[in-house]
N, C-alpha and C positions, 0 to 999 in steps of 0.2 A: 504494500500500500504506500509506504513512505520511502522505500529503499531507493527510488530513482528521483526523489525530490531533494532540492537543496535545503540544508538546515542553516538557520541564521543564529549566530551567537548573540546573547544579550548579557549585559552586565549593569548592575545598579550603581549609581553614583549620587552623591548629595549635591554637588555643585557642577552644573553642566559647563560653565565657563572654564573651570579648572580641569574638568575632564577633557574638554576639547583641546585645551593647551597641551595636555599630556598625550592624548591619543593621536592628535594631528601633529603637533609640534615636536614632541619627543619621539614617539614611535613611528611617525611618518605615514599614518593612515590618511586617506583622503575623505573629507566630509562630503557626503552625497546629498544629504537632506538636513538642513538646519532651520527649516521654517517653523517648526514647533518649539514650544517653550519647555517641553517635558522630555524630549528625546532628540538624539542626533544619530543618524545612520552613517556609518563609515564603510568605505570599500577597503578590502584587504585581500589581495590576490583575486580569486574568483568568488570569494565569500563576502558576506556583510556582517557587520557588528553593529548592534543597536545598543547605545549607551543611554540609559533612561534614568530620570530622577526618581529617587526613592528614599524614604526615611530609613530603610533597612540596608542601605549601602554599606559594604564592607563587613557585614556580619558573617559571611561565609568563611569558614576556617579551612576550606579545601581549595584546590586550584580551580579558578573560575574560567580561565582561557588558556589555550595552548596554541603555539605556533610551531609547526614543523619547519625548521629553517635549513635542514640538511647539513651539508659539510661546512656551512658558513657560520656555525654557532659561535666559535671563539671570536671571530671578527665582529659579529653583531653585539656580543656581550661587551667587547672593548668599546665599540662605538656608543652603546647606550651608557656605559660607565663614564665616558667622556662627556655625556650630556647630563650627568648627575644622578643617573639611576643607581640605586643601592640594591645589591643583590642579597637574597636570603641564603642562608647556609643551613642545611639540614643534616642530621646524623642518621643515616640509614645503614643497616647491616650490609657489609660487602661493597659499600660505595666509597670511592676515594674522591678527593677534591683536587682540581687543578685550578687554583685561583677561585673564581666564582662559578666554575663549571663542575658539576657532579658527574663522575665517570662510573658507568656501570657496564663494564666490558666494552662492546662496540657502541653502546647507546650512551648519549650524553644529554644533560639537561641543566638549565639554569632558571632560577625563579626570582621574581621581583614583585613588588606591589605597586598598584596605581595609587593616586593621591587619597583614595578612600579605603585603602587596605585590601582591595581585591587582589588575590594572588594570580600572577600570570607566569606561565612557563614557556620557555623556549626549548625545543627538542631538536636533536640532531644526531649525526653519527659520523 
C-alpha cells in the first residue's frame, strides 16, 4: 500500500526562525515553502523535511532524523564543526570513536542536535 510512496520526515521545533537559520543556513537545506507561520518545508536530496512549530519540540530522546551521506561522512562532520555544530558522543559496546565519528566496523555515524535538542544522525561507510 505505502511501499512505493515517498515518506516525508517531520521534526518539531519551538522557534521557526531559529530552525530555518539552522536547517537552511547551517545544514544547507533549501526552503521550499515558507508561506505558513507554523511550518517550513525543506528539500533534501529527493526527500522533504517539514519543520513545524510545537510546544513539544525537543522532547524526543531518540534520533529524530538520519542522513545517509556515504563515504563523505568525515568531510561533512568537519564542515559542520567549522560552522559551530557540536557533536554528541555516545558509549556503545564495541564502538570506537575517531574524533566525532563513531566507528562500528565498516559502518560509521555521527550525531548532533538542532537548536531544540532534536537528535540528528549522519551515517556513512
